[in-house]
C-alpha positions as CSV (number, residue, x, y, z in Angstrom):
1,M,83.6,203.7,115.3
2,N,86.5,204.6,112.7
3,Q,84.8,205.1,109.6
4,Q,86.5,205.3,105.9
5,T,84.6,205.7,102.9
6,Y,86.2,206.7,99.2
7,S,85.4,209.3,97.2
8,P,86.7,209.4,93.5
9,K,88.1,213.1,94.4
10,D,90.6,211.8,96.4
11,G,93.0,210.4,93.9
12,V,93.3,207.0,95.6
13,S,93.9,203.9,93.5
14,P,92.5,201.3,95.5
15,D,92.2,197.5,95.0
16,L,88.6,197.4,95.2
17,I,85.6,199.6,95.6
18,V,82.8,197.9,96.9
19,A,79.3,200.2,97.6
20,S,76.3,199.4,100.0
21,V,73.4,201.5,98.5
22,Q,71.0,202.2,101.4
23,M,67.3,202.7,99.7
24,E,63.6,202.9,100.1
25,P,61.5,200.5,98.1
26,Q,57.5,201.2,98.1
27,V,56.0,197.6,99.0
28,G,53.9,197.2,94.8
29,Q,55.7,200.0,93.1
30,K,58.2,197.8,91.0
31,A,58.5,199.5,87.9
32,D,59.4,202.9,90.4
33,N,61.5,200.4,92.3
34,I,63.3,199.4,89.3
35,S,63.8,202.8,88.2
36,R,65.6,204.0,91.1
37,S,67.9,200.7,92.2
38,R,69.1,202.0,88.3
39,A,69.7,205.6,89.5
40,L,71.4,204.5,92.0
41,I,73.7,202.1,90.7
42,E,74.7,204.0,88.2
43,K,75.9,206.7,90.8
44,A,77.2,204.4,92.7
45,A,79.1,203.0,89.5
46,A,80.6,207.2,89.0
47,G,81.6,206.9,92.6
48,G,84.3,204.1,91.4
49,A,82.4,200.9,92.8
50,S,83.3,197.6,90.7
51,I,80.7,196.1,93.2
52,V,77.2,197.4,94.3
53,V,74.7,195.8,96.5
54,L,71.3,196.5,97.4
55,P,68.8,195.7,99.6
56,E,66.6,193.1,100.2
57,L,63.6,192.4,97.9
58,T,65.0,195.9,96.7
59,T,62.0,196.1,93.3
60,S,58.9,194.6,95.1
61,G,58.8,195.3,98.9
62,Y,58.7,193.5,102.1
63,V,55.2,193.6,104.0
64,F,53.0,192.1,101.6
65,G,49.1,191.8,102.5
66,S,49.0,188.1,100.3
67,R,50.7,185.4,98.7
68,E,48.8,186.5,95.6
69,E,50.2,190.5,96.1
70,A,54.3,188.2,96.6
71,F,53.5,186.3,93.4
72,T,52.7,189.3,91.5
73,L,55.2,191.3,92.8
74,A,57.8,188.2,92.1
75,E,59.8,187.5,88.9
76,Q,61.4,184.3,87.3
77,I,65.4,185.1,86.8
78,P,67.0,185.3,84.5
79,E,63.9,186.2,82.1
80,G,62.4,188.9,85.0
81,D,62.7,192.9,84.2
82,S,64.7,193.3,87.1
83,T,67.6,191.3,86.1
84,K,67.3,192.2,82.5
85,V,67.8,195.9,83.9
86,W,70.8,195.0,86.2
87,S,72.1,192.4,83.5
88,E,71.9,195.4,81.1
89,L,73.4,197.9,84.0
90,A,76.3,195.4,85.0
91,E,77.7,195.1,81.7
92,R,77.5,198.3,80.3
93,L,78.9,199.5,83.6
94,N,81.5,196.4,84.1
95,I,80.3,196.1,87.3
96,Y,79.2,192.9,89.8
97,I,75.9,193.3,91.5
98,I,74.0,191.9,94.0
99,A,70.7,192.6,94.2
100,G,67.6,190.9,96.4
101,I,64.5,190.1,95.1
102,A,61.2,188.3,94.9
103,E,61.7,185.4,92.7
104,R,59.6,182.9,91.2
105,D,59.9,179.6,89.9
106,G,56.7,177.4,88.8
107,N,53.9,178.1,91.8
108,R,57.3,178.9,94.3
109,L,58.3,181.8,96.0
110,Y,61.8,182.6,97.5
111,N,63.4,185.9,98.3
112,S,66.2,185.6,96.6
113,A,70.2,187.4,95.8
114,V,70.8,187.8,92.0
115,F,74.3,187.9,90.8
116,L,75.0,190.5,88.3
117,G,78.4,190.9,85.9
118,P,80.3,191.9,83.0
119,Q,79.0,189.1,81.3
120,G,75.4,189.5,82.4
121,Y,73.7,187.0,84.8
122,L,75.8,184.9,87.3
123,G,73.4,182.8,89.6
124,V,71.2,183.0,92.1
125,Y,71.4,182.7,96.1
126,R,68.2,181.6,97.6
127,K,67.6,182.4,101.3
128,L,68.1,179.9,103.7
129,H,66.5,181.1,107.0
130,L,62.9,182.8,106.4
131,W,62.3,185.7,109.3
132,N,58.6,185.8,111.0
133,N,55.8,185.8,108.2
134,E,57.7,185.1,105.3
135,H,56.9,181.8,105.8
136,L,53.4,183.3,104.6
137,F,55.1,183.8,101.2
138,F,58.6,182.4,100.6
139,E,60.0,178.7,100.8
140,S,63.1,178.2,102.1
141,G,66.3,178.0,99.9
142,N,67.4,175.5,98.5
143,L,70.1,176.0,96.6
144,G,72.9,175.9,99.3
145,L,75.8,178.1,99.4
146,P,77.2,179.4,96.0
147,V,80.2,181.3,95.6
148,F,80.6,182.5,92.5
149,D,84.4,182.7,90.9
150,T,84.8,186.2,89.2
151,E,87.9,188.0,87.7
152,I,88.0,190.3,91.1
153,G,87.4,188.0,93.6
154,R,85.0,184.7,95.0
155,L,81.7,186.1,95.4
156,A,78.5,185.3,97.9
157,A,75.5,186.3,99.6
158,V,73.5,186.3,102.7
159,I,69.7,187.5,103.4
160,C,69.3,189.4,107.0
161,Y,68.3,186.5,109.6
162,D,71.0,184.1,107.9
163,G,73.0,186.9,109.3
164,W,71.6,185.7,112.7
165,F,73.2,181.5,111.9
166,P,77.3,181.4,112.0
167,E,77.4,178.3,110.0
168,V,76.2,180.2,107.2
169,Y,79.0,182.4,107.3
170,R,82.2,179.7,108.5
171,L,80.5,177.4,105.0
172,L,81.0,180.5,102.9
173,A,84.9,180.9,104.3
174,M,85.7,177.1,104.0
175,K,84.0,177.5,100.5
176,G,86.7,180.1,99.7
177,A,84.1,183.4,99.6
178,D,86.1,186.9,99.8
179,I,83.3,189.4,100.0
180,I,79.9,188.5,100.9
181,G,76.9,190.7,100.3
182,M,74.2,190.9,102.2
183,P,71.1,192.0,101.2
184,T,68.7,193.0,104.0
185,N,66.2,194.5,105.8
186,W,66.8,194.6,109.0
187,V,63.8,196.0,111.7
188,P,64.0,196.9,115.0
189,M,64.6,194.2,117.6
190,A,62.4,193.8,121.0
191,G,64.8,195.0,124.0
192,A,66.8,197.2,121.7
193,Q,68.6,200.1,123.5
194,E,67.9,203.7,122.1
195,G,71.6,204.5,120.7
196,A,73.6,201.1,120.8
197,L,75.2,199.4,118.1
198,A,72.3,197.1,116.5
199,M,72.5,193.9,117.0
200,A,72.8,193.3,113.0
201,N,75.7,195.3,112.9
202,T,77.5,193.7,115.9
203,L,76.8,190.3,114.3
204,A,78.3,191.2,111.0
205,L,81.7,192.9,112.8
206,A,81.8,189.8,114.1
207,N,81.5,187.6,111.4
208,A,83.8,189.2,109.4
209,H,86.6,189.0,112.0
210,I,85.8,185.4,113.0
211,N,85.7,184.2,109.6
212,G,88.0,186.2,107.4
213,V,86.0,187.8,104.9
214,N,84.2,191.0,103.8
215,I,80.6,191.5,104.3
216,V,78.6,194.3,102.5
217,C,75.6,195.2,103.9
218,A,72.9,196.9,102.5
219,N,69.7,197.3,104.4
220,R,66.8,199.6,103.7
221,I,65.3,202.9,105.4
222,G,61.3,203.7,105.8
223,T,58.1,202.3,106.7
224,E,56.0,200.0,105.3
225,R,52.3,199.1,106.2
226,D,53.5,200.0,109.7
227,Q,56.5,197.9,109.6
228,L,59.6,200.2,110.9
229,F,63.1,199.4,109.4
230,I,66.1,200.4,110.7
231,G,68.6,201.7,107.5
232,R,72.4,201.5,109.4
233,S,74.1,199.8,106.2
234,L,77.9,199.2,106.8
235,I,80.4,197.7,105.3
236,V,83.2,195.4,107.4
237,N,86.4,193.8,106.2
238,A,88.3,190.7,107.1
239,R,89.6,191.8,109.9
240,G,86.2,192.9,111.5
241,E,86.6,196.4,111.1
242,C,84.2,199.1,109.9
243,L,85.3,201.0,106.8
244,A,81.9,202.6,106.2
245,G,79.0,203.5,108.2
246,P,76.7,202.0,110.3
247,A,74.8,204.3,107.8
248,S,71.8,206.3,108.4
249,P,68.6,205.4,110.2
250,D,66.5,207.5,107.8
251,Q,67.8,208.2,104.6
252,E,69.1,207.0,101.2
253,E,72.7,207.4,101.2
254,I,75.7,205.2,99.1
255,L,78.6,204.0,101.0
256,Y,81.9,202.6,99.6
257,A,84.9,201.6,101.1
258,S,88.3,200.3,100.1
259,I,88.7,196.0,99.9
260,N,92.1,194.8,99.7
261,L,91.9,190.7,98.6
262,K,95.7,189.8,99.6
263,E,94.7,191.4,102.6
264,T,91.6,189.3,102.9
265,R,93.6,186.3,102.7
266,Q,96.4,187.5,105.1
267,A,93.6,188.0,107.5
268,Q,92.4,184.7,107.8
269,H,96.2,184.2,110.0
270,V,96.4,185.9,113.4
271,N,99.9,185.3,113.9
272,L,103.0,182.7,112.6
273,F,101.3,179.9,114.2
274,N,97.3,180.6,114.4
275,S,94.6,180.6,111.4
276,K,91.3,180.9,112.1
277,L,90.2,178.2,109.3
278,R,92.7,176.2,109.6
279,D,93.1,175.8,113.4
280,R,89.2,174.4,113.2
281,R,89.2,170.8,115.4
282,S,87.8,168.6,112.2
283,D,89.5,165.6,114.4
284,I,86.1,166.4,116.5
285,Y,84.0,168.1,114.4
286,D,83.1,167.9,110.5
287,P,84.4,171.4,109.0
288,M,81.8,171.4,106.6
289,L,79.2,170.7,108.5
290,G,78.3,167.1,107.1
291,T,77.6,169.3,104.1
292,G,79.0,166.8,101.8
293,W,80.9,169.9,100.4
294,L,84.7,170.5,99.8
295,P,86.7,172.9,101.4
296,L,89.1,175.1,99.0
297,P,92.3,174.2,99.2
298,R,94.7,176.0,100.8
299,H,98.0,176.3,100.3
């Protein structure tokens, strides 16, 4: 597969550099995880990134032994330690950060992604589709699918298992998302053939293509309490082409790619006659799938 990464040594002046940070959080080691994420964000920014995406549950780890442990490692947003550190970095480095975090809201826990920018805290997305034992700790997301308008484009997020539901990407595309960050903790899929492209990678490529959106997937690595994580982070453009990755299955890495937003919006048009979003048969089905949301007006 054609891969393209960016280095400041290349002398290129891309429209927008995005970075996917593949790292290994340690369950329960919140302070260490925050410190490691800080170092990797600073490295990504030094590499030219304007948007940095971190894995799912970056600072808490993933395999909780109990709800009590999960609750202890979760934090309120934006008052919590992780959000404060990332917000300071985003402001100081003049970048945008999308990072997975265990969120505490009263007595409820959410598997969330927080958005930070040069002006500080932007908002949060709460994972809609919980995977396996996540049901023991988290509530399903209740904030819908927010899209954040920024000076560098429209940003959104999905988290891990959300990527198996095409409706999620389609609704974000209809709401005008340009770049979708995916904090994720992909695990091996039962029956997967050794050496084959990971199903999670295939789904990211397909959903980017059919919706005309860029997807920045940041997975974790390592084995945590007997659970293996597969790495294989990648960055996909709005034509469904892999710009960077898939990354290693077992090494920390930062992937970089250049994204052109003008080309992104053009990618939703296949030819003179066809548009992936405009051609939908709204006489047959509700274009916004009954959500009551309004699609972004297009000219």
